[in-house]
N, C-alpha and C positions, 0 to 999 in steps of 0.2 A: 340453250339452243334451244331451239323450238322442238317438240317431237309433235303433236298434233294440234289444230285448232276444229271446232266447232264451231256450227251456229244454226239456229232456226228461229222464224219468223223475223227476220231482219229485213227490208227492202223487198226485194222480189222472191227473197229465200221461205217458201214456206215450211218445209220440209227440212229436217237437218242435212246439213251437205257439211263434210270434212276433209279439209287440209290436211296429210299425214304427211309429214318424211324422214317415216318407219321404212328400212330398204325393203322392198317388193322380192326379189330375187338376187341369187346370191352372184348368178354372171353376166346380171346387169353394170356396165358403164361402171368395173374394182375401184376408178379413180376420184368417183365421184360421193363417195361413203365419208362419213366420219366416224370413229371409234369414241366414243364418250367412255370417261374415266369412274363416271357415276355407278354406283353397283346398280345389275336387272336393269339396263338402259338399253337398249335395242339400238344396232346399227342405222344411223340416219343418212340421209342425203345430204349434201352440202348443197345442194340446187334443187328443185324442182320447178317445175312448167305446169301450168292450167288452162287445159283446154277444154273447147265447147262452140257451140253457136255463136254469132252472135246478138246480142240481148239474150243472151244466155245466166246471164248474172255473176260472171265471171269478176268484174271489179266487183262486185258486192259483196263476195268473201274478203276482199282484201279490203274494205271500204269495214266490214263486217269487224274486222281484226282491229282497226285503226279506231273505230269507237269502241271499242273494250278497252282499249292500252287506254284512250280520253276516258272511260270511265272511270278505270282504278287512279291515273295522276290527277285527276281531280276531286277521288272521295274527301281528301281531308275538309272539303267545301261545303262539302253535303250536308245538310241537316233534316236533323232525323225526324221518320215520316214526309219528305218532300221525297215523290219519285223520282226515279231517272229518267230523266223524256230518253225515247228511243227510236226508229222509224221501223214500225212493227210492217209484216206484211203489206204490201199495198192492194192486193187483187179480192181480197175478201173481208168485209166488214166485221166478220167474226173475230178473223186474228186479229184487226184491229183493238179488241181489248185484252190480248191475251198477251204475257209475258215473252220479251226477248229469251233467250236463252242461251248465252255464251262459255264454250269449257278452250278449255288450253291446257296443254300439258306438256313442258320444259323442263331444263336443268338450268341450273347456276352455276357458275365454278366462284367457290368464296373466298375471302381476300387470305387468309393463311394458306389457300393454298389447297384444300381438302374440295370435295366436290360433293354436291347432295341435289339428290331427286325430289322434285317437290312434283 
């Protein structure tokens, strides 16, 4: 289960943007929460929405998550010392030479019915 995902320097995203599924308020939509069995895991949202103006980068947050998943899924093919190609922030030449940063927190249910936090 996704806890949060952050990205920095990706497409139209210059500074770090975070999609968090951590519960914000005890009184908000009580049926939209997930109680994880993992120790020290906060209550999590079952669903989330990204709001923003047109062309504000909402789709690029989702594309960044997909890009990170693709990097991980294809990592077994990566040659040593070969760079990982990504789409850096498009509107400033300085950022084109800087790395894209992905950060993710999630919990997984193990096969033997124990839950582990990663």
